[in-house]
C-alpha positions as CSV (number, residue, x, y, z in Angstrom):
1,M,-32.6,56.8,-27.9
2,T,-29.6,55.1,-29.8
3,T,-28.0,57.5,-32.2
4,A,-25.2,57.0,-34.8
5,Q,-22.8,58.5,-32.2
6,T,-23.9,56.2,-29.3
7,A,-24.5,53.0,-31.2
8,P,-21.7,50.3,-30.7
9,P,-19.4,49.9,-33.6
10,P,-20.2,47.0,-35.9
11,A,-17.7,44.6,-34.4
12,M,-19.1,45.1,-30.9
13,R,-22.7,44.8,-32.1
14,L,-21.9,41.5,-33.9
15,R,-20.3,40.2,-30.7
16,E,-23.4,41.0,-28.8
17,L,-25.6,39.3,-31.4
18,V,-23.7,36.1,-31.4
19,F,-24.2,36.0,-27.6
20,G,-27.9,36.3,-28.1
21,A,-28.3,32.9,-26.6
22,A,-27.1,34.2,-23.3
23,C,-29.8,36.8,-23.2
24,A,-32.5,34.2,-24.0
25,A,-31.1,31.9,-21.4
26,A,-31.0,34.7,-18.7
27,I,-34.7,35.6,-19.5
28,R,-35.6,31.9,-19.2
29,A,-33.7,31.5,-15.9
30,A,-35.5,34.5,-14.4
31,A,-38.8,33.2,-15.6
32,R,-38.2,29.7,-14.2
33,L,-36.9,31.1,-11.0
34,G,-39.9,33.5,-10.6
35,V,-37.8,36.6,-10.1
36,A,-40.4,38.9,-11.6
37,D,-43.2,37.4,-9.4
38,A,-41.0,37.9,-6.3
39,L,-40.1,41.4,-7.0
40,G,-43.0,43.7,-5.9
41,D,-43.5,47.5,-6.4
42,D,-40.8,48.4,-4.0
43,P,-37.0,48.1,-4.6
44,M,-35.5,44.8,-3.2
45,P,-31.9,44.0,-2.3
46,V,-30.6,41.0,-4.1
47,T,-30.2,39.1,-0.9
48,D,-34.0,39.3,-0.3
49,L,-34.8,38.3,-3.8
50,A,-32.4,35.4,-3.6
51,A,-34.2,34.2,-0.5
52,A,-37.6,34.7,-2.1
53,V,-36.6,32.5,-5.2
54,K,-34.4,30.1,-3.4
55,A,-31.2,31.0,-5.2
56,E,-27.7,32.1,-4.3
57,P,-27.3,35.9,-4.0
58,K,-24.0,36.3,-6.0
59,P,-25.0,34.5,-9.2
60,L,-28.5,36.0,-9.0
61,R,-26.9,39.4,-9.0
62,R,-24.9,38.3,-12.1
63,L,-28.1,37.2,-13.8
64,L,-29.8,40.4,-13.0
65,R,-26.8,42.5,-14.1
66,A,-27.0,40.8,-17.5
67,L,-30.8,41.4,-17.9
68,T,-30.6,45.0,-16.9
69,C,-28.3,45.5,-20.0
70,Y,-31.4,44.7,-22.0
71,G,-33.9,46.7,-20.0
72,V,-35.3,43.7,-18.1
73,F,-35.1,44.9,-14.5
74,A,-33.2,47.8,-13.4
75,E,-30.6,48.3,-10.7
76,R,-30.7,51.5,-8.5
77,P,-27.5,53.3,-7.2
78,D,-28.0,51.6,-3.8
79,G,-27.8,48.1,-5.3
80,T,-31.4,47.2,-5.0
81,F,-33.5,46.0,-8.1
82,V,-36.7,47.4,-9.4
83,H,-39.1,46.4,-12.2
84,T,-39.1,47.8,-15.8
85,D,-42.0,47.7,-18.2
86,M,-40.4,44.6,-19.8
87,S,-39.6,42.7,-16.5
88,R,-43.2,43.2,-15.3
89,Q,-44.4,41.2,-18.3
90,L,-42.6,38.2,-17.0
91,R,-45.0,38.0,-14.0
92,E,-47.5,35.2,-14.4
93,D,-50.3,37.5,-13.1
94,A,-49.6,40.4,-15.4
95,P,-52.4,41.3,-17.7
96,D,-50.1,41.3,-20.7
97,S,-47.9,38.5,-19.4
98,L,-45.2,36.9,-21.6
99,H,-44.1,34.6,-19.0
100,F,-45.1,31.4,-20.9
101,I,-44.2,32.8,-24.2
102,A,-40.6,33.4,-22.9
103,L,-40.4,29.8,-21.7
104,W,-41.9,28.4,-24.9
105,C,-39.3,30.1,-27.1
106,T,-36.6,28.7,-25.0
107,E,-37.7,25.2,-24.2
108,P,-35.0,22.5,-24.1
109,W,-35.8,21.2,-27.7
110,T,-35.0,24.7,-29.1
111,W,-31.4,24.4,-27.8
112,D,-31.2,21.1,-29.7
113,A,-32.7,22.5,-33.0
114,W,-31.1,26.0,-33.5
115,P,-27.6,24.8,-34.1
116,M,-29.1,22.8,-37.0
117,L,-30.6,25.8,-38.7
118,D,-28.1,25.6,-41.6
119,E,-29.4,22.0,-42.3
120,A,-33.0,23.2,-42.3
121,V,-32.0,26.0,-44.7
122,R,-30.2,23.5,-47.0
123,S,-33.0,21.0,-47.0
124,G,-36.0,23.2,-46.6
125,R,-37.4,20.7,-44.1
126,N,-37.7,20.5,-40.2
127,V,-34.9,19.0,-38.2
128,V,-37.1,17.7,-35.3
129,E,-37.7,14.4,-37.0
130,D,-34.0,13.9,-37.4
131,L,-33.4,14.8,-33.8
132,Y,-36.2,12.8,-32.0
133,G,-37.4,10.4,-34.8
134,K,-40.9,11.6,-34.9
135,E,-43.1,14.5,-36.0
136,F,-43.0,17.6,-33.8
137,F,-46.3,17.4,-32.0
138,D,-46.0,13.7,-31.6
139,Y,-42.7,14.3,-29.8
140,L,-44.1,17.2,-27.8
141,N,-47.2,15.3,-26.5
142,N,-45.6,11.9,-26.0
143,D,-42.0,12.6,-25.1
144,A,-42.0,16.1,-23.6
145,P,-45.2,16.6,-21.6
146,E,-43.7,19.6,-19.6
147,S,-42.9,21.4,-23.0
148,A,-46.4,20.5,-24.3
149,D,-47.8,22.1,-21.0
150,V,-45.7,25.2,-21.7
151,F,-46.8,25.4,-25.3
152,N,-50.5,25.1,-24.3
153,R,-50.1,27.8,-21.7
154,A,-48.2,30.1,-24.1
155,M,-50.9,29.6,-26.8
156,T,-53.5,30.3,-24.1
157,T,-51.9,33.5,-23.1
158,S,-51.5,34.6,-26.7
159,S,-55.0,33.6,-27.6
160,A,-56.6,35.4,-24.6
161,Q,-54.8,38.6,-25.3
162,S,-56.0,38.7,-28.8
163,A,-59.5,37.1,-28.4
164,R,-61.0,40.4,-27.5
165,D,-59.6,42.3,-30.5
166,V,-60.8,39.3,-32.8
167,A,-64.3,39.5,-31.3
168,Q,-64.5,43.2,-31.6
169,F,-63.3,43.1,-35.2
170,L,-65.5,40.3,-36.5
171,D,-69.1,40.9,-37.7
172,L,-71.0,37.7,-37.3
173,S,-74.4,39.3,-37.5
174,G,-76.8,36.7,-39.1
175,S,-74.5,33.7,-38.5
176,S,-75.9,30.9,-36.4
177,T,-72.8,28.7,-35.7
178,V,-69.1,29.4,-35.6
179,A,-66.4,26.8,-35.4
180,D,-62.9,27.7,-34.0
181,I,-60.5,25.2,-35.7
182,G,-57.4,24.5,-33.7
183,G,-58.7,27.1,-31.3
184,G,-56.8,26.0,-28.2
185,Q,-58.7,26.6,-25.0
186,G,-61.4,28.5,-26.9
187,H,-60.9,32.1,-25.9
188,V,-61.9,33.5,-29.3
189,V,-65.1,31.4,-29.6
190,A,-66.0,32.3,-26.0
191,S,-65.5,36.0,-26.7
192,L,-67.7,35.7,-29.9
193,L,-70.5,33.9,-27.9
194,E,-70.5,36.6,-25.4
195,K,-70.8,39.2,-28.1
196,Y,-73.6,37.4,-30.0
197,P,-76.1,35.9,-27.5
198,S,-77.9,33.8,-30.3
199,L,-74.7,32.3,-31.7
200,T,-73.7,28.7,-31.0
201,G,-70.1,27.5,-31.1
202,I,-67.8,24.6,-31.8
203,L,-64.2,24.3,-30.5
204,L,-62.0,21.8,-32.2
205,D,-58.4,20.9,-31.1
206,L,-56.4,18.0,-29.8
207,P,-57.8,16.2,-26.8
208,R,-55.1,17.2,-24.5
209,V,-55.8,20.8,-25.3
210,V,-59.6,20.9,-25.2
211,E,-59.7,19.0,-21.9
212,N,-58.5,22.3,-20.5
213,A,-60.9,24.4,-22.5
214,D,-62.0,27.8,-21.0
215,P,-64.3,27.2,-18.0
216,R,-67.0,29.2,-19.6
217,L,-67.3,26.6,-22.4
218,R,-67.2,23.4,-20.2
219,P,-70.2,21.8,-18.5
220,G,-71.5,24.1,-15.9
221,G,-69.9,27.2,-17.6
222,A,-71.9,30.4,-18.6
223,L,-71.7,29.5,-22.2
224,A,-71.7,25.7,-22.1
225,D,-75.4,25.3,-23.4
226,R,-74.3,27.0,-26.6
227,M,-71.2,25.1,-27.1
228,R,-69.8,21.8,-28.4
229,I,-66.2,20.8,-27.7
230,V,-64.8,18.4,-30.2
231,P,-61.5,16.7,-29.6
232,G,-59.6,15.9,-32.8
233,D,-56.9,16.9,-35.2
234,C,-58.0,19.2,-37.9
235,R,-55.2,17.9,-40.2
236,T,-57.1,14.5,-40.2
237,A,-60.8,15.7,-40.2
238,V,-63.1,18.5,-39.3
239,P,-66.3,16.9,-37.8
240,A,-68.0,20.1,-37.3
241,R,-70.8,21.7,-39.4
242,A,-70.9,25.5,-39.2
243,D,-71.6,28.5,-41.3
244,V,-68.5,30.4,-40.1
245,Y,-65.0,28.7,-39.5
246,I,-62.2,30.6,-37.7
247,I,-58.7,29.4,-38.3
248,K,-56.3,31.5,-36.3
249,N,-52.5,31.2,-36.3
250,I,-52.4,27.5,-37.3
251,L,-51.7,27.6,-41.0
252,E,-48.0,27.9,-40.4
253,W,-47.2,24.2,-40.6
254,D,-45.7,22.3,-43.4
255,E,-47.5,22.8,-46.7
256,D,-49.2,19.4,-46.6
257,S,-50.6,20.0,-43.2
258,T,-51.9,23.4,-44.2
259,R,-53.4,22.0,-47.4
260,R,-55.2,19.2,-45.5
261,T,-56.6,21.5,-42.9
262,L,-58.0,23.8,-45.5
263,R,-59.4,20.9,-47.4
264,N,-61.0,19.4,-44.3
265,V,-62.6,22.8,-43.4
266,I,-64.0,23.3,-46.9
267,E,-65.5,19.8,-46.9
268,A,-67.0,20.4,-43.5
269,G,-68.6,23.7,-44.3
270,G,-69.7,23.2,-47.8
271,P,-70.6,25.8,-50.4
272,G,-71.3,29.2,-49.0
273,A,-69.5,28.6,-45.7
274,R,-67.4,31.5,-44.5
275,V,-63.8,30.9,-43.6
276,I,-61.8,33.5,-41.7
277,V,-58.2,33.0,-41.5
278,I,-56.2,35.1,-39.0
279,E,-52.5,35.3,-39.1
280,N,-49.6,37.5,-38.2
281,L,-47.5,38.3,-41.3
282,V,-43.9,38.8,-41.9
283,D,-44.4,41.5,-44.5
284,D,-46.7,43.9,-42.6
285,T,-45.9,43.8,-38.9
286,P,-44.3,46.2,-36.4
287,S,-42.3,43.3,-34.8
288,M,-40.3,42.0,-37.7
289,R,-37.4,40.8,-35.5
290,F,-39.8,38.6,-33.4
291,S,-41.8,37.5,-36.4
292,T,-38.9,36.5,-38.5
293,A,-37.4,34.6,-35.6
294,M,-40.6,32.7,-35.1
295,D,-40.6,32.1,-38.9
296,L,-37.2,30.3,-38.5
297,L,-38.3,28.4,-35.5
298,L,-41.2,27.1,-37.5
299,L,-38.8,25.9,-40.1
300,L,-36.9,24.0,-37.5
301,N,-39.8,22.3,-35.7
302,V,-42.5,21.6,-38.3
303,G,-41.0,22.7,-41.5
304,G,-43.5,25.6,-41.6
305,A,-43.3,29.3,-42.2
306,K,-44.9,32.5,-41.2
307,H,-46.8,34.0,-44.2
308,T,-46.5,37.1,-46.3
309,T,-49.7,38.5,-47.7
310,E,-48.9,36.9,-51.1
311,S,-48.1,33.5,-49.7
312,M,-51.3,33.4,-47.7
313,V,-53.3,34.5,-50.7
314,A,-51.8,31.8,-52.8
315,R,-52.5,29.0,-50.1
316,L,-56.1,30.1,-49.7
317,T,-56.7,30.4,-53.4
318,D,-55.0,27.0,-54.2
319,A,-57.4,25.3,-51.7
320,G,-60.3,26.7,-53.6
321,L,-61.4,29.6,-51.3
322,V,-62.6,33.0,-52.7
323,I,-61.0,35.8,-50.7
324,G,-63.5,38.7,-50.2
325,D,-61.5,41.0,-47.9
326,I,-58.1,41.4,-46.2
327,R,-57.9,43.7,-43.2
328,P,-55.8,44.2,-40.2
329,V,-57.4,43.0,-36.8
330,N,-54.9,44.9,-34.7
331,P,-51.1,46.0,-35.3
332,Y,-50.1,42.3,-35.4
333,L,-52.8,40.2,-36.9
334,H,-54.6,40.2,-40.3
335,A,-57.9,38.6,-41.3
336,F,-58.5,36.9,-44.7
337,D,-62.3,36.8,-45.1
338,C,-63.2,33.9,-47.5
339,T,-66.0,31.8,-48.7
340,V,-66.4,28.4,-50.0
341,P,-67.8,28.8,-53.7
342,G,-71.0,27.2,-54.6
């Protein structure tokens, strides 16, 4: 545990912080090399690890030495390396894997965008359109398909890990149809269909995303006969009639996109529809460093923001929704349970 006596002096801590890019780059390199996947339960010499990941032993040792300073991997006195709780989460097969999250947060476009953060702060708008001449998701899907794939995998990982908590939290007794708006591969709606055998579901997301929907939802899947998959952009239209709509972690874009999405959901559902908005907030979370960093990244790429409770309430109220309840789903997510007024 760091104490006042063992904490580095301010000048050293600031030096460490300004080299934060080196830490992020080292984690990205380890993920791309597959070091965590190659390292098993037993200690391994760096020469064996290097052979397994097709790298040179000396620079790999330097990479690992840097990562051990942050608790990612550990070096034993005999020079072999072992896993730590953090390095195990870089494995693709880990139940709580952060492999694709680590890649997403360090994709090539991020290294172009971060140096322009001062411009984004001055203007209050994204910098991606200045960098690439087009809106972020257009750039991602048309010009950077590898990054788009990493994004989809990262969102799938995040959604899969939270879907069970969301399904356990939500009471949809008496509901007949639930629509997951911008729901990625559909882990949340799949978990809800498994919980409620009489429920039917709709998944709406971009064509590139829903074509890789959860196998349970696709033709031949266990839930396919109760499921409709709709390719589309919720910012343009929501062609999905349901009595419950779930909007999870997508109202972080620019204000116009958020406004259009809520308007489209309200028009699709009509009076009496239930709209459940699920977000992680920057004023009530145990992971403020991560959440505030993601908030700045959203400013850079889409001109968006992570919400506080107050700002989320304002967005939903301005859209015309009536908020009935606000409760935590888990330590990281909060649900705003709303209805469309008559």
